[in-house]
Backbone as numpy.savetxt, mean C-alpha at the origin, in Angstrom:
# Nx Ny Nz CAx CAy CAz Cx Cy Cz
-8.11 9.45 14.43 -7.52 9.20 13.58 -8.02 8.99 12.52
-7.96 9.83 11.06 -7.79 9.34 9.95 -6.23 9.91 9.27
-5.82 8.70 8.66 -4.58 8.88 8.18 -4.45 7.90 7.05
-3.77 8.53 5.77 -2.88 7.75 4.87 -2.24 6.57 5.08
-2.88 5.41 5.01 -2.03 3.65 5.22 -2.44 2.82 4.45
-0.92 2.44 4.33 -1.51 1.07 2.74 0.31 0.80 3.33
0.53 -0.24 2.35 1.58 -0.95 2.24 2.51 -0.39 1.70
2.26 0.81 1.14 2.75 2.26 0.75 3.23 2.57 0.77
2.31 3.36 2.24 2.43 4.93 2.49 2.18 4.45 4.25
3.87 3.95 4.71 3.34 3.37 6.20 4.37 4.11 7.19
4.20 5.88 6.77 5.14 6.65 7.28 4.30 6.85 9.11
3.42 6.24 8.83 2.58 6.48 10.93 3.52 5.14 11.53
4.11 4.47 11.32 4.57 3.10 11.91 5.43 3.86 13.04
5.91 4.77 12.79 6.91 4.99 14.02 6.65 5.54 15.09
5.79 6.52 14.94 5.17 7.56 16.19 3.63 7.12 16.57
2.93 7.73 15.02 1.23 7.95 15.17 1.15 6.54 15.72
1.11 5.29 15.09 0.02 4.10 15.76 0.71 3.56 17.12
2.38 3.76 17.35 2.52 3.33 18.44 1.58 3.74 19.93
1.82 5.64 19.57 1.03 6.44 20.38 -0.38 6.13 20.36
-1.28 6.20 19.37 -2.65 5.52 19.57 -3.06 4.58 19.92
-1.83 3.21 19.79 -1.88 2.57 20.97 -1.87 1.88 22.32
-1.23 2.88 22.72 -0.37 2.93 23.96 -1.48 4.15 24.61
-2.73 5.12 23.94 -3.42 6.29 24.51 -4.62 5.66 24.25
-5.07 4.12 22.97 -6.45 3.43 23.21 -6.82 4.26 22.12
-6.64 4.98 21.39 -7.23 5.82 19.83 -7.38 4.93 18.94
-8.56 5.18 18.18 -8.39 4.18 17.33 -8.17 4.13 16.06
-7.87 4.11 14.60 -6.60 5.02 13.35 -7.95 4.34 12.61
-7.80 5.33 11.93 -9.03 4.59 10.29 -7.78 4.63 9.67
-7.76 3.62 8.51 -6.85 4.01 7.33 -7.45 5.06 6.17
-6.71 5.86 5.80 -7.36 6.51 4.31 -6.35 6.06 3.49
-7.32 5.34 2.44 -6.78 5.17 1.16 -5.77 4.09 1.40
-6.37 2.69 1.56 -5.56 1.57 2.13 -5.15 0.70 0.55
-5.82 1.17 -0.27 -5.76 0.29 -1.76 -5.45 1.42 -2.43
-4.18 2.50 -1.89 -3.32 3.30 -2.57 -4.16 4.02 -4.19
-5.24 4.39 -3.83 -5.86 5.05 -4.30 -6.38 3.74 -5.84
-6.31 2.38 -5.91 -5.90 1.86 -6.36 -5.18 0.51 -7.33
-4.28 1.37 -6.43 -2.83 0.72 -7.21 -2.46 -1.27 -6.73
-2.69 -1.02 -5.49 -2.52 -1.83 -5.17 -3.81 -3.71 -5.06
-4.64 -2.76 -5.98 -5.59 -4.22 -6.51 -5.25 -4.75 -7.86
-4.13 -4.33 -7.62 -3.31 -4.87 -9.42 -4.20 -4.50 -10.42
-4.80 -3.99 -10.50 -5.93 -3.27 -11.70 -5.88 -2.63 -12.48
-4.34 -1.61 -12.18 -4.26 -0.48 -12.74 -2.91 -0.74 -13.83
-3.09 -0.97 -14.64 -1.92 -1.36 -15.81 -1.24 -0.34 -15.86
0.44 -1.03 -16.58 1.65 -0.51 -17.22 0.70 0.95 -18.34
-0.28 -0.39 -19.09 -0.73 0.13 -20.40 -1.67 1.14 -20.03
-2.36 1.22 -18.97 -3.33 2.18 -18.95 -3.47 3.14 -19.14
-4.02 4.76 -19.87 -4.09 5.93 -19.50 -4.96 6.60 -18.69
-4.63 7.29 -18.12 -5.59 7.90 -16.91 -5.88 9.15 -17.81
-7.42 9.49 -17.56 -7.89 10.70 -17.71 -6.80 12.07 -17.65
-7.43 13.17 -18.61 -6.49 14.55 -17.94 -6.64 15.36 -16.30
-8.36 14.91 -16.74 -9.21 15.18 -15.00 -9.05 14.49 -13.80
-7.60 13.31 -14.03 -8.06 12.29 -12.88 -6.53 13.05 -12.03
-7.01 13.04 -10.76 -6.08 13.61 -10.11 -4.71 12.56 -10.08
-4.73 11.02 -10.03 -4.14 10.28 -9.58 -2.82 10.17 -11.22
-3.09 11.18 -11.81 -2.46 11.25 -13.08 -1.13 12.29 -12.69
-1.23 12.69 -11.64 -0.40 14.22 -10.76 0.83 13.50 -10.26
0.63 12.39 -9.78 1.38 10.98 -8.34 2.48 10.01 -9.28
3.06 10.37 -8.64 4.78 9.64 -9.86 4.35 8.22 -9.56
3.62 7.53 -8.67 3.17 6.51 -8.64 2.85 5.52 -9.63
1.98 6.73 -10.36 1.04 6.54 -11.79 1.48 6.46 -12.90
2.98 6.61 -13.00 3.79 6.60 -14.03 4.29 5.37 -14.46
3.91 5.41 -15.35 4.19 3.91 -15.80 5.05 3.48 -15.15
7.05 4.03 -15.12 8.00 3.17 -14.22 6.94 2.90 -12.87
6.33 3.44 -12.28 6.24 3.56 -11.19 4.70 2.11 -10.63
4.01 2.67 -11.78 3.33 1.33 -12.19 3.92 -0.06 -12.06
5.04 -0.22 -13.06 5.41 -1.37 -12.94 5.94 -1.69 -11.78
6.70 -1.04 -11.31 7.02 -1.29 -9.83 6.37 -1.99 -8.46
5.56 -1.21 -8.90 4.30 -1.42 -7.12 3.33 -2.98 -8.33
3.75 -2.64 -9.14 2.72 -4.77 -10.13 4.01 -5.34 -9.66
5.18 -5.38 -9.84 6.30 -6.56 -9.67 6.03 -6.61 -8.17
5.87 -5.27 -7.51 5.45 -6.07 -5.70 4.29 -6.93 -5.42
3.63 -6.41 -5.91 2.70 -7.22 -5.68 2.02 -8.58 -6.09
3.36 -8.62 -7.48 3.01 -10.09 -8.02 4.60 -11.17 -6.78
5.22 -10.43 -6.76 5.93 -10.69 -5.63 5.22 -11.46 -4.27
3.73 -10.77 -3.56 3.60 -10.80 -2.51 2.77 -12.04 -3.12
1.80 -11.48 -3.56 1.33 -13.06 -4.34 1.68 -14.27 -4.39
2.88 -14.64 -4.94 3.79 -15.72 -5.16 3.44 -16.45 -4.02
4.46 -15.24 -2.42 4.15 -15.17 -1.17 3.17 -16.06 -0.41
1.52 -15.50 -1.09 0.87 -15.77 -0.62 0.27 -17.33 -1.34
0.45 -17.74 -2.35 0.21 -18.96 -2.79 1.28 -19.67 -1.99
2.21 -19.65 -1.59 3.40 -20.65 -1.41 2.87 -21.42 0.60
1.94 -19.69 0.89 1.43 -20.16 2.43 0.20 -20.80 2.72
-0.44 -20.85 1.20 -2.04 -21.04 0.98 -2.68 -20.12 1.64
-2.35 -19.15 1.91 -2.78 -17.55 2.24 -3.75 -16.97 1.30
-4.75 -16.45 1.60 -5.19 -15.79 0.54 -5.29 -14.27 0.47
-4.97 -13.86 1.95 -4.42 -12.64 2.12 -3.27 -12.39 1.95
-2.81 -10.82 1.44 -1.36 -10.23 1.12 -0.59 -10.80 2.41
1.15 -11.09 2.22 1.89 -11.43 3.20 2.36 -10.58 3.55
1.93 -9.06 4.03 2.69 -7.91 4.81 1.55 -8.11 5.98
2.11 -8.07 6.71 2.49 -8.35 8.90 1.27 -6.74 9.17
1.02 -7.37 10.12 0.50 -5.70 10.88 1.24 -4.60 10.89
1.62 -3.33 11.77 2.30 -3.22 12.24 3.06 -3.52 13.37
4.43 -2.98 13.29 5.63 -3.55 14.50 6.14 -4.56 13.67
5.77 -5.28 13.04 6.25 -6.29 12.19 6.39 -6.34 10.16
6.64 -5.27 10.01 7.28 -4.83 8.70 8.34 -5.50 8.85
8.61 -5.97 7.67 9.96 -6.38 7.42 11.02 -5.33 7.26
12.08 -5.30 7.42 13.07 -4.41 7.09 13.17 -3.69 5.71
13.29 -1.89 5.60 13.25 -1.57 4.54 14.47 -1.63 3.24
15.52 -2.26 4.70 16.57 -2.22 4.26 16.84 -3.65 2.90
């Protein structure tokens, strides 16, 4: 099964991932870096070309990029505290509450 899945797109966690796990079905994440947003290299100031499909996605609006960059900075600060080079987001079933 191939599905869109990243820190920003976690809709699979409620039903599909548990189903896959219980039925021994592999899941391949599509766009795990959210079209480059989770790399931290898409700055708020960056202008997207007219033919860039990301320009149609609200996450790529300046306000969306600002929120995501702030989230990444917070995540990186947590990684520095733990000494881990990896992002602090855990595996499915161990995500922090969205509230």
